[in-house]
N, C-alpha and C positions, 0 to 999 in steps of 0.2 A: 534628640536622637539624630545621629548622623547616618545618612543613607549613602552607601557607596555605589557608584555607577561606573560600569566599565566603558572606557572609550578606547577605540582601536588606535594603535600607533603603528608606524611602518614595521617596526620590529616584531610586534605581536601578530600582525597580519601575515608577514613572511613566515613566521614560525607556524601559524595555523595552516597556511598553504602547504608548507613542507610536510606537516603531519598528515594532511588529507592526501597528498600525493603518495606518501608512504603507505597509507591505508589502502589506496587504490592499487598500488603495486603489489601489496600483499594479497589483495583480493584476486588479482589476475594470476598470481603465482598459485594460490589455493585452487582456483578453477582449473588451471593446467594440471596440477598434481592429481586432483580428483578425477579428471578425465583419463589420465594415464593409469591410475589405480583401477578405475572401472574397466578399462580396456584389458588390463592384465588379469583381474580377479573375477570379472563377471562376463561370461560368454554372451556375445551379441550386444554388449553395452554401447559400443560406438556405431552400431548399425543404424542406417537411416531411419528405420521404424522407431527405434528407441530414442534417438535424438529428436525426432518429430514429437514423440510423446513428452519428452522433457520440455521442449519449447512450448507445447500446449499448456502444460501445468504451470510453467513459468509465466505465461501470458496472464493467467488469472491472478497470480500473486503479484505480478508486476503492475497490473491495473489497480489492484487494491492498495499497493504500496505508494502510488503516486501521491495521494492525499497525505499519507503519513510523512512522506519526504518533505512536502511543502510545509507541513506543520512543524516538523523538526527544524527546518531552516529558520524559523522565527522563535525557536525555543519552546515549542509546544509538542504535545503528543495527543493523538486522537484515538481513544480507546473505544469509541462507539462504532468503529469500522466493521468489526465482525457481526455486530448486532444489526446494523443496517443492511449488510449483505444477506443475513438470514431473513430479515423482514421483507426485503425486496424479492427474495427467492420464493416466498409463499404468497406475497401480495400480488405479484404479476399473474400467476395462474388463476387466482381468485377473480381478478378483473376480467380475465378471458372467459371464465364461467359466467360472469355477470353480463356478458355480451359486449364488452368493450373491444373495439378492433385492436388487433395485436400491435400494430404500429403506434396507435394512440396510447395503449397501455404502457409501452416502453417509455414514451414521453412523460406520462403521468408519474410512473414510478421513479424515474430519474429526477424529475422536477421535485417530487416530494422528498427524495433523498437530499437534494441540494437545499431545500427549505429547512429540513431538519439540521443539516450541517451548518446553515447560516445561524439558526437558533442556538446551536451548540457553540458556535464561535462567539455569538453575542454574550451568552452566559459566561463562557470561560474567560472572555476578555474582561468582563466586569468583576469576576472573581478569580483572577489569575493565580492567586495563592492556592486555590483548590481546583485548578483547571483539569488536572488529571482525573480526579474523582468526578468532576462535573461531567466530563465527556462519557465516563463509564455509566453514570446515572442516566444521562440522556439515552444512551444505547439500551439500557435495561427498560426504560419507560417506553421507547418506541417499539422494541421487539415485543414487549408485553401487550401493548395496544393493538399491534397488527395481529398477534395470535388471537386476541379476543375477537377482532373483527372477522378473521378468516374462519373461526370456529363456530360462528353463528349459523345455526341450522345444520351443523355437521357433528358427527360423533367423534371426529378426530381433532386434535389440537396440535398445531405445529407441523402438520403434514397436509399437503393439498394435492389431491389427485385430479389432474386435468390434462387434456391433450396438449402436448407441446407443439407449437407450429413447426412444420418441417424446415422452414427457412431458418429458424432459430437453432434447430438441431444441426443443420448443415453449417451454420456460421460458427458454432462452438466446437464441433467435432467432425468436420467434413473430411472424408477419406480420399477425395479427389485432388484436383489441382486448382490453385487460385493464382490467376495471372501467370500461368505456366509453372508455378512452384507447387510442390507437393506439401502444402501447408494449409492448415485450417484458416479461414478468414480471420478468426479472432487473433491469431498470431500476427497477421498482417496489420490488423487494427492496432495492436499493441506497438508494433514497430513505428507506425505512423504517429501515434500519440507520443511515443518516446522521442522521436525526432522533433516534433512540434514543441514539446515541453522543454527539451534541452535548449532549443533555439530561443524560445520565449524567455527562459530564465536569464539568458546572457545578452539578449538583444532588444528587450523591451523595458520600458520604464517600470512596469509592474514587477518584472522579474528582478531587476536591480533593486527595487524597493524591498523585496523580500530579504535579499542579502544584507541590505543596509540596516533593516530592523534587527535581523539576527546578529549583526556585528555590533551595533551600538544604537540603542533606542534614542539616546539623547542626540546623537549626531543625525539620525534619520529625521527626528522631529525638527531639527534646525534646518534641514533641507526641504522642509515642507511636506514630508511624507506622512500620510495619515495611517498611523499604526492600526487604528480601529478598522479602517476600510480594508487594509491588507489582511488583517487577522480574520475578519468575517468572510472575506472572499475565499481565502484558501480553505477555510473550514467548509464553506459551501461546495467548493470543488471536491473536497474529500468526501462529503456526503453524496454528491452526485456520482462520483466514480465508484463508491461503495455500492450504491444502488445498481449501477450498470453492471458491476461485477456479479451481483446477485442474480440479475436477469440472465447474463451469459452462462452462469453456472447451471441455471435451469436447463438450458439447451444441452449442456454437457452431461448432466446426470439424468435428465428426463423426468424428474419429479421434484416437487417443491418440498423442501425440508428446512425447518427453521434453524437447525444446528449446522447447516452447511458452512456458515461463516466462522464457526468456533476455531478452526485451525489458524485463522488469520488474526487472532487476537494478539499474539506475540510474534508471529512470523513476519508480519509487516515491519515491526520494530526491529527484529533481527536482521532483516534485509537491509534496512537503513543503516544499522550499525556496522554490519559486515562490509557493506559497500564503502564506508568511510565518511558518512555524513555525521557531523557532530549533533548530538541530541540537544545541545544548548544553543544551537543556531549559528548562522553566519558562515558555515563551511560545509562543502560537499555539494550535492545536487542529485537530480534524478538519474543522470547517467551512472553515478556511483551506486545508486540503489538498484538499478538494473543489473549491475555486476553482482551485488549482494543477492538478488533474486536468483540469478543463474547459479551462484555458488550453493545456495540453500537447496535448490531444486536438484542439481546434480548430486549433491551430497545425499539427499533423501533417496534418490533413485539408486545410488550405490549401496546405501545401507539396506534398502529393501531387497536389492539383488543379492546381498550377502546373507539375507534371511534374518536380520536382526529384528528384535521386537520393537514396538513403539516406544517403550520405556528406554531402551538402549539408544534409540534414535534421538530422543530428547536429551539424554545425558551427553551425547557426543556433540549435538548442536550447542548445548550450553557451554561445553568446554571450548568450542570454537569462538563463541561470542566474547568470553572473558579476555583473551589476549587482544582482541580487536578494540574493546573498550579501553584497555590499558594503554593503547597507543595515544589516546586523547586525554587520559586522566591527568597527565603532568603538563598539559598545555597551559601556558600563561593566561590565555584567553579564558579558560574555564576556571582557573584558580582565582581570577580577579573579578569574575562576573557575579554579582549578587542581585 
């Protein structure tokens, strides 16, 4: 049996780069059009208060999409993200009730999320033919286990009632100013993480290794790049960022609910696609996903402002994703990769 393996050539690399640039340009155009439509159709859409709310919601989706972007760059998808978000959202207040200091509880939850992500990466690497379902199964197992743990001695399952620390509330939904800006600290955190991630992807050996593996596994191996190491580390980062997002969402909502991560099951994937990152790896980046996050968040805010139902919102988002995927469907890189 003959196994075909894609190896990049200058022509295919240029073609892939052009298509990514085209996707990013379309993303910027979509964002501009949506903002203009919102300003015309929805009173107060471009007001500072509404823009601040959009950025706040975008920050949570952006943090959750970081791991999904890294996974997509090597040709993987992490469907455990929403379940780790929900698990962290109820585990953190449970630890607070148990007497664990708030700062230590954050470290414990994020570390556990990273450990689960590492295990997810380990399993999916060994069974790459079933990696998509593997990550989904890991997510189900983890959120189920956390629900069992948090329901011990309680009449409630999936919901945790506990006082949320004031510093966490202020961090996730602060109404004052941070460093002179009228922005919640979580938005500032997202901007810092965004800048650091973009810099690391293009200026470190690990970042270039991610692109190398996504572009050609054979070529990456010949360069001495450990696919196993990169694969497991990015899944660990995805798990840690998912857990952090779950903790921050607790400060935003004020109560632990296991289903808080459900909307992030496909919105993280949608943000990656709309931004212009190829789901088969090697093209795109977190900056592109940030663009996709902003497009999705502005679009959702516009649809809500127009009074559309959730079902209608889903239909419109789906119609938006289809042409973005079509941009990459005829790429030589995708046609030749097996």
